[in-house]
N, C-alpha and C positions, 0 to 999 in steps of 0.2 A: 390538434390532430393534423397530421401530414397526409394529404391526399395525393394519390398518383392514379390517373386514369389510363387504363391499358386498352386503347383502341387503335393503336398505331399499326399501320400496315406498310408493306413495301410496294410502292407503285412501279410503274414502268421505268426502266432504266436503273433500277436498284435504288431509287430515292425513297427515303423514309418519309411517310406521310403521317403526321401526328395531329390530333385535335388539340384545341387549346386546353391546357391544364388549368383547372379551377383551383389555383393555389396562389399564394401571395406573389406579387410581381417579382420581388427579389429572387425568390426560389425558382420562378419560371425562367428568368434570365439565366440563373446559374445552371439549371438543368439543360437549357437549350445550348449554352456554351459548351458544357461537358459533352452533350450528345454530338455536337458538330465536331469537336476535337476527336472524339472516339470514332466517329464515322469516317473522318479523314484518315485516321490512323489505321482503321480496320475495315475500310469500305470494300476492298476486293474480296470476292468470295472464292474460297478454295473449292475446287471441284475435282472429285475423284470417282472412279468407277471400279467395281470389283465383281467377279462372278459369285453367284450364290453358292452355298454348300461348300465353301472353302473352309479348311480346318482353322481352328483357333490358333492365333499367333501368326497368321499369314500376313505377309507384307502388303501394305497399301501404298504408302508413299513416305518420303523423307520430309517430314514437316519442317525441320530446322532449315533445310536447304530452300524449301519453297517460301519460307518467311524471311530468308536472308539473314538468319541468326547463326551464331557459332554453336558448336556442340554443347558447350557448357552454359550457354546463355539461356537455353530453355529452362534448365534446372534453376539457374540463378533468378530467373523471373517467375518461377513458380507456375510453369505452364500446366494447364489441365484441359481435358476434353470433357465438354458438357453435352448431354443429349436430352431430348425432350422426355420428360418423365424420369422415372428411376432406372429405366433400362439403359445400360451402357453397352453399346455395340463395338466401341473402339477403345483402344488403350494406347498411351504414349510411352515410348521407351525414352526416358530422360537422357540417358548417356549418349545414345546414338541419334536421337531425334526422329526415330522411325515411328510411323503410325501403323499400328497392327490391329488385326481383328481380335476382338476379345472372345468371340464365340462363333460357332458355325451359324450362318444366317440363311434362313429359308425365305425366299422372296414371296412365295405364295402365302406364307403365314403372315408376313409383315405388311404386304401390300395388296394381296388378293388379285383382282382383275386389273388393278391400276397399273398403267404403263405410261411412262417409265416409273420405276420404283425408286423414289428419292428419299434418303434418310438425312435429315438435317442435323447438324451438330455445330458446336461453337468451340473455338479455342480461346481459353481464358489465360491471359498473362497478368499476373497479380502485381508485379513490381516493375514498372508502373502498371496501373490497371488498363487493360486493353482487351477488347473483344474482337474476334475475327470469325466471320460466318464461314461455314463449310457445308458441302453437300457430298454425300456418298451415293452414287447410283449403283443399285444392285441389279446386275445384269442376269437375265434368265438363262438357265440351262435346261435342256430337254430331259427333265427328270420325271415327267408325267406322260402317260399314254392317253390318247382319246378314249372316252368311255361313254357308251350309250346307257341311258337310264333304264331302258327296257331291253331285255334279251330278245324279245320278239315284237316286231312292229306290225300290227294288223292293218291291212289296206283293202278296202272293198271297192271294186271297179265294176260298173255296169258293162254288160257285154256289148251294149250299143255304143260304147265310147269309140271315138274316131281316132285313127292314128295321128300322132302329134299332140294328143292331149297330155298335159303335164300334171303330175301328182306329187306335191311336196311331201317329203318324208321328215321324220323327227331327226334332230341333230344330235351329234355326240358332244360331250363336255370334255374340255381339256384345261387343266389348271394353269398350264404354261401360257405365256403371252408371246406376242410378236410372231416370228416365224416358227416358233416352237409349238404353237397351237395348231388346231385343225386347219389344214390347207386344201385338202382334196378328199372327195368321196368316190368310191368305185362300187360297182354292182357285179355280181357274178354273171358269167356269160349265159344268155338265154335268147330265145327267138322272138320275143315280144317287146322287150324294153331296152332302152339305154339310159344312162344316168348323166345328168348335168349338175355341176356344182355352181351355185349362185351365191351372191353376197346380200346380207341384210343391210339395212340402213345403218346399223350400229357397227358394221364391219364384220360381223360373224358370217361364216359360210354355212350353207345348208344344202342338202341334196334334193334334187327334183327328178322324179322318175318320168320318163317320156315314153308314151306308147308308140311302138313302131309298127305293130301288126295287130289287127283287130282280134279280139278275144272271142272264143266260142265256148259258152258255158257247157254245152253238151259234149264238146270234145275234151275240155280240160277245165273243170270247175275251180281249181285253185292252183297257184304256183308258189313255190318256196325259193326265195333268192337270198343271197348273202350280201349285206351292205357293209362296206369297209370304209372307215375314216382314217386318213393319214395326216400326221402333222409334218412340219417342215424341218424337223431336227435332223441332225447328222450323227448317227444314222436315224432315219425316221422311225417313229413309233406308230402303231396302228391299234384300232379297236373295231370290233365287228358286232353285228346284230342281224338276226334273221328277219326277213320281210315275208309275211304271209299274205299273199294276194288272193282274195276271194272274188270270183266272177259272179255278178248278180244279174237277175233279169232286168228288163227295161224299167227305168225309173225316170219319169219325165221331168220332175222339178227338184232342184237342189235347195236346201235351206238358205234363208236370207235373214241377217240380223237387222234389227230395227235401226241401228246406226253402226257405221263401220268403226268408229272410235268412241270409246268411253273414257272420259277424264274425270277423276275423282281426287279429293283431298282427304287424307286420313290423319287424325292426330296420333302422334307417336305413343301417347299413353292410353290408347284405346285398348280395352280388355280383350283377352282371347275369346274368339267366337263372335266378335262384333261383325256386323254385316258391312262389307265394304261397298259392294255394288251388285246389282242383279242384271245380267245380260239376258236378252230375249231375242229368239229367232223364230221364223215361221216357215212352214212348208205347205205348198198348195196341194200336195198329194194327199191321198187318203189311205187309211189303213196303216200298215207297218211302214209304208214309204213316207208317211207323214209324221211318224213318231220320232222326236228329236232327242239327241243325247249330247250334253255339253262336256267338254274336256279341255285341258290345257294342251296347246299345240306348240311344239318346239320351244318350250319354256326352260329356263335355266334352273340349276339347283336352288339358287336363292329364292326364286319364285315358288317352287314346289315346297320348300321348307317352311315358308311363311304363310302361304295362302292355300286354301282348299276350295273346290267348286262342287256344288251340288249338280250332279249330271242330269237331273230331271228338271229342277227349277231354274238353274243358271245362277244361283246365289253364290257369290264369292265372299268367303269369310276368313277372319284371321285365325291362323293355326298356331301362331307364335307372336309374342310381343314385338312391336316395331321399335326400332332404335334409329332415330334421325341421325345420330352421330356416326352410325355405321353405314346405313344406306339411306339416301335422301329420296329416291324414287325407284319405282318398279315399272317395267313394261312387259306385257305378256299378250300372247295371242290365244284366243278362245275359239275352239272349233265346235260347231254344231253339226252333228251327223244324223242323217235319217236312217230308217231301216233298209233303204234301198242302196246304201253305200255312197250316196251323195252327201256332200258337206259344204258348209259355209264358214267363213272365218271373220273375226273382228279383233280389234286391238283394244286393250284396256291399259291406260296410263294412270298410275297411282302416284301421287305426290305425298310424301310423308311430311306432316306439319310439325315443326319443332315446338316443344313446350319446355318451360324452364324446370327441367327435371334433373339437372346436374349442377351441383355446387362447384364453385371455382376450386381449382386444385393448385397447390403451392408445392413446388419441388425445389429443395435447397441444393444448390450445386457447390457452394463454398460457404463454410461456416467457421469463423474464428471465435472460439469461446472465450479466449483471453487476449486482451490487447493491452499494450503498455500505455501508461499515462503520459501526458505531455506530448502526445503524437497526434497532430490534427489530421483530418481527412483520411483516417484509417478505414480500410474496407473491413467491415464486420461480417457481412454475408452477401452472397450472390444467389439469387433465386429466380425461378421462372414461375409465372402464373398462367393458367390455361383454363378455358371453359369450353367444352365441346359443343355447347349450345350455339345457336346462330342468332343474328340480329341483336336486339337489345339483351336477349338472354345470354349472349356471349360477350357483351361489353362488360368490362370489369374496372373497378377502382380498388386501390389498396392504400392503407394508411396505418400509421402507428399512433401511440398516445401522444397527447400534448406534453409540453414541458420536459421533453427528453432531449439530450444533446446529440440527437441522431437525425439523419436525413435519408429519405428514400429517393433514389435517382434512377430514372429510366435510361438504360444503356443500349439495349437492342429491343427488338419487338418482343414484348412480354418478359423481358429480362430486366431485373432491377438489382441495384446494389444498395446495401444499407451501410452508410458511412458515418463516421463521427463528425459532428458539427463543432469544430474547434478541438482544443486539447482537453482531455479529461483529467480530473484530479482525484487520484485514488483516496487521498486523505479526506476529501469531501464526500465521496460516495464510491464504494469499492465494488458494487454489484448493481447491474441494471437488469430488470425483467422487461423485455420488449415483446409486445404482442402485435404481430402483423395480421391485419384483418383484410381479407379480400372479399369484396361484395360484387355480385353481378347486378345488372340493371333490369333484370327481368321482373315479371310479376307472377307470384310474389318473389321478392328478392331472396337470394340464397347467399350464404357467406361461409367462409372458411377462416379459421384463426390458427395461427402458428406462433408458438411461444419460443423466444430465444433468451437465454440467460447469458449475459456478457459480464465477465469478470475483468476488472481493471488491475493489471499487474503493476507491481510497484517499481518505481524508478527512484534512485537515490537523490531526491531533490530537497530533502529537509535535513539540516544539520541538527545534531543533538542540542537540546535546550536544557540548561540547568534550571532547577526550580527557583533558584535565587541567583542574582548576579554576583553577590558577594556573601561570604559566610564568616561569622565571627565565632571563634572558639576560645574558651577560657579554660586554661589548663593549670592546675596547681603545680608549683615547683616540687622538685624531689619526687616526681612521679616514677612509677615503676616502668622499666623498659617494656615495649610492646603494648603500652596503654592505648586503648581505643579512644582516640581524641574526638571523633565525630564521623559523620557520614555525609557525602555529597551525592546528589541524585540528579541525573540528566535523563531525559526521555527523548525519543526520536519518533516522530509521527509516521515514519516509514514502516515497512513490514519486513519480516524475515531477517536476512543478514544485514539489510540496510538499516535495521532498527537495533541491532546489537551494538552496544556501546562499550568501549574500552577507555579506562581512566588512566591518566599519567600525570606525573609532576613535570611542570615546565621550568625552565631555567629562571631563577629569581632575578628580579631587577638589580638587586644588590649582589654583585659577584663575590663579595666577601662572606656572604651567608652560606655556611656549609649545610645546605638543605638536605643533601643526600644522607648526612649523618644525623639529621634531626627527625625527619618525617619520612614515612613510606605510605604508599597507597595501594589498596587492593584493586588490581586492574579490572576485575569483574564487577564488583559491587560498590566501589567508591569509598570504602571504609579507610579512614586515616588512622595511622598508628604512630606513636612516638617511639623513636629508636633508642633514645637514652633519656636519662633524667635531666629535666630542665632546671636551670638555676636562675632564679629571679634576679639575684644580685649581678649575674653576668649578662643576662638577656631578658629584657622585660617584655618585648613584643617583636614579632616579625611577620612579614607577609610573603605570600608566594601564589603562583597561578597553578590551577589544575585544568588540564585539557580533557575533553571528552570527544572521542573519535569513533565514528561508526565504521562498519565493515563493508560499506558499499564500494562501488567502483564508478567514479573516483570517490575516495573517502572524504567525508565532510566532518568538520570539528568545530568546537566552541570552547570558550574559556570561562572560568569563574575565579574570582579573587578570594583568597582565604586569609583572614587576619587571625593570628594567634596571639592572645594576651596571656602572658605567664602570671599566674596569681601567686602572690607572696605567701610563703608558709613560715610559720614561726620556728625557724631553724637556727636562729642566732640568739644567744643569751645576752642580756645587757652587759656592757663593758664599763667598768667604773674608771673614770679618769682621775677623780680626786675623791677621797684621799688615795694616794698611791698604794697599790697592793702588789708589790713585785718581789715579795719574799724578804724584804728588809724589815727592820723593826718598825712597828707602827708609829705614826706621828702622834703627838700629844697636843691637844688644844688646851690653852690656859684660860681659865674663867675666874674672874674675881668673885669672891664670896659675897660681895655686896651687889652682885648683879640682880636686876629686877626679873620677875617672871616674864618670859618671852624673850629673854636675852638670847641673841643669835650666837650659838656656840660654833657652828660650822655648817657647811653645805656639801652634801654629796652630789657630785657631778658624774653622770653616766650617759652613755649613748647606746643605741641599738641599731645595727645595720639593716634590720628589716624595715618594712614600710607599713604605712597605714596603722591600723590598730595594733598590729604586732610590735610597733615601735613606741606605743604609748607606755610610759613608765610610771610606776607608782612606788612609793617608799614607805617602809614601816620599820619600827623598832622591834627586833626580835627578842633581844635580851639585854639587860642592863644590870650593872652592879647594885644599883639602888633603884628599883622600879618606882616610877612616879616622879623622879627628879628631872628627867629629860623627856622630851617628845620630839618626834620628827613629822614634818608636814608631808602629807602623802603625795602631793602633786609637784613640789619643787625640791624636796630632799633637804630642806632646812632643818637643822637640829637646834632646838631652843630649850631654854630652861622652862620647866613646867610650874615651878613654885620658887619662893624665896629660899636662898641658901642659908644654912645655919652652921654654927661651929660644930654641931654634932655630926654633920655630914662628913663622910670620908673624903680625904683629899684626892684620892685617885679613883677614877671610874673607868670602866671598860664597857663600851656600847657596841653591840652587834647589830648592824643595820642590813636590811634586805631590800634589794632593788629588783622589781618584778615587772615584766612586760604584760601586755594585754592580749597575748596570743592564746591559741587553743591547741594544745595545752600551754599554759603560761610557763615561761622560762625566767630564771632569776639568777642573781649574783649577790653575794654577801660581802660586806666590808666591815672591818673592825676600826673603831674610833676610840682613842684614849683621851680622857679629859682630866685635867689637873686643876683642882681648886686652889687658888692663892689668895692671900690676904692683902688686898690693895696693891699688889705687885711690889711690896716693900722688901720682901725676902729674896735673896738671890736664888735663882733657879738652880735646883740640883737635878741633874738628870736621873732618870729612873735607872735602876741597876742594869736592866737589860740594854738600855740605851748606852750606858757607860761601857758595858762589855762590848757592844757592837762598835762603839767609837774607838775602843782600844785596839780593835783588830783592823782598823782602816789603814789606809796607806799613809805614811808619814807626811807626804806632800800635802795631802788633804788636811791633815792636822795643822800644818804650818799656815795653810791658807785660812783655816778657821780662826786660828789665833790672830793672824794679821787683821782679819775682818773684825774680830771682836775688839782688838785694840783700837782700830779706827772708830768703831762704833762707840767705844767707851769714851774716847776723846771728844767725840761729837756730843755725847750725852753730858759729859762734864761741862762742856762749853755752854750747852743749853741751860743746864741747871745753874751755872754761874750767872748767866744772863737773867735767869728768873729770880735768883737771890738778890741781885742788884735791883731789879725792878720792884720786887715785892718787899724786899728788906725784911721779910718775915719768914722766909723759907730757909731753913738751915739744913733740912734733911734732903738728902738726894739719894737716891738709890739706883743702883744699876740692875736692871732687870734683864736677864737673858731669855730670849724667846726662840721659838722654832719657826722658821720661815718656809715658804713654799719653795720648791726647787725652781731654779732659774730655767725651767723648761718653757718652751713656747707653746702654750695652749691657745686654741682659738678662743676669741672673746666670747662667742656664743656658748662655749662649754664651761667656762669658769666664771662667767659673770653671774654674780649672786645678788647684785643690787640694782641691776638694770642699767648700770653706767658703763659696763664693759670691763670692770676691774673688781677684784675682791674688796669687800668693805674693810675699812681701816680698823674696824673694831674687832677683826679676827685676831686671834693670838696664835702664834706658830712656834714650833720648836724646830731647831736644826736637826734634820734627819739625814744621815749618810747611809745609803743603801749598800747592801752587799753587792760586790761586783760592779759597782757603778763607775769605777775608774777614778783616776786622780783629778779629772777635770770636772766632776760633778759635785756641786756644793749648793747650799741654800743660804739665802740672806737672812739676817736677823733684822727684822723691821722694828723701828722704835715704836714704843707704845707709851702713851702718857696716861698714867693711872688717874683715877678719880679720887681727889683728896677732899676731905671735909673743909669747907670754907672757914677761914679765920681772918680776923681784922675787920676794918670798917667796911661799910657797904660799898664805898667807892672803890676800895682796893679789891674787894671781892668781884665787882663787875669787871674791873680792869684785868684781874687774873683770869676770869672766865673767858673774856674776849681773847686774851692771849692764848689760852689753852685751845679754844676753838680754832684759832688761826693756825696753831701748831698742828693740830690733829688733821684738819681737812685740807691744809695746804702743804 
């Protein structure tokens, strides 16, 4: 709770006198420093005077000139005129700097009998904060004439009165002050009296009638005179009343009061009809000359309106409620008159005692309902507190709730400013409800509360923040254009336009990446779209940055990394590398009829340009001339014999093989393989009719090359066989076996390796195949094959022959 005690007053010399504030030392020092600075800046009091009853808008002074400010500086600094309470008497013309009357002012209404009539005001300069005291003296104009309360004033004078005796008369009332109030009294011309104007102790003038010539009741029992009251205005105003003088018989004794002065104290909350005081007088005469009557003498309107007197008993009672804040004391004269025309007078002084019957008042002069964040020491409100009570009843303290980032600072007498304590953060708290409590020190204490709602306006101090620093998107290839790839989201803790986010693609780090043709982003919601179909085989992954920029001033932005992984789709069918399938006649594999089950006939070699499981290949035999004779291994594509071959099996076989990948849906390719069963490789190979027809159509150069190769091969075979015959001495048969070899193409070892050593197994049997359109330079080798012959001869010869055959085959 922040406490501020408002008991400061301005002492002699214009110096502010302040009691010690019961607040933390740090805040005391801060408040004192600020007060000293403000007092030095605005210590001079502006004093102006103006006649009452001037029209609204009348010129008072040029405030800008008096403050030494330029014409536009008043508006730039947010100058305002503050007055006590909610009543504004002055207005400031910002452009010209002129101080004008806001309304017609009546001095008598505003100040009553108080002279001079001073209206206090303050000049508030907001930027920077500065207070300047001001006074406007409202000068009186003679707009009221003197007025007697009674149209006829009775006066009883004994005929025994001696010349020179003075008789005071009742006074006239004039609401004006100074020279415009009653200055003189006159009496109509007569033979017995003249009039003297005298002064009361309070400055009021009253008439006194002086007897010039003795009265004779038998000659003239009564006289009627005209009393005139004149004020000092120009021209003067006057008021009249008739004076009825009654001449009485001799009356020896005048009434006398018990005491010439009665002093009493009356509480302001006394009810109507309460007894204030009882005055008492006595008269030594008897009869009617001893009967007394009490009345007010030369009393003001204020007295007559508030009090009443019992003419018989002398009791003075309240006729209306007292108000200490309006009038603190009353003074009146009481006259006691006997039946013989003699009278006596006394004075009654009544002091009104203050009670704590007024709660403190808070008047807001400046209120800023919305303040920007991040702005320390911002003035939120300027207000004045007041309590018309006196003493402790008029001492006040004000405070706000604890734990709020605001301070109350005393700037001038009873003027406070509510300022921010440091910078506010709208994102932490956007609204504050502040209750200013003003309590007096009376008994019982009375308080007033004023609620202020302060909104913290947004400043663009937060950049947009993505929900993730990086995003990973997985997009299948062959996507349709305008595919929604994903969404990015960034939030901004600010409000309004400062929180509106626009998304954009930033220049990729790789300048060769055509990002603008690959991806687009919706600037409003961060949705990412593919502009064209992606191809995994061409682009597997790419990265780019997305920026999020708010609409504040200045704009703030942030970035997020987007990683796009293209997922492979099964869009490529397997491609068979071997056996060749290029439109030429299919190659034929040679298999001896004596081959055991599981004999490796051939191996299908295929590749798939997809990746992952889309590139996993499996093989199967779709169709065969004789089902059950051959089988294919599903995982490596090896074609093997499934059982023993017999003479009943056909010599020519056609196998239709299927190569299938593991994609979804799976893609496949088929290949045709021809197998020719031969008996021990002893019979010369005869090409198939279609092969012969294809060979006949080949280029002559190719034929010559084949013949040359066949001749060389034949010579080599004959040499080998001769060597075998010499060594074995038991071999007389030799046969030339023609085969079909693989093309002298350069296949990667990992594609044609069937045995794990990087080359085709030597047990393969090949046929020379010339493809259509292959050109004269394409040909295939005829690889030598050593058939398996039943062993003959001794055991030693058989072992030697086997050793030589193994050496020939594997080396």
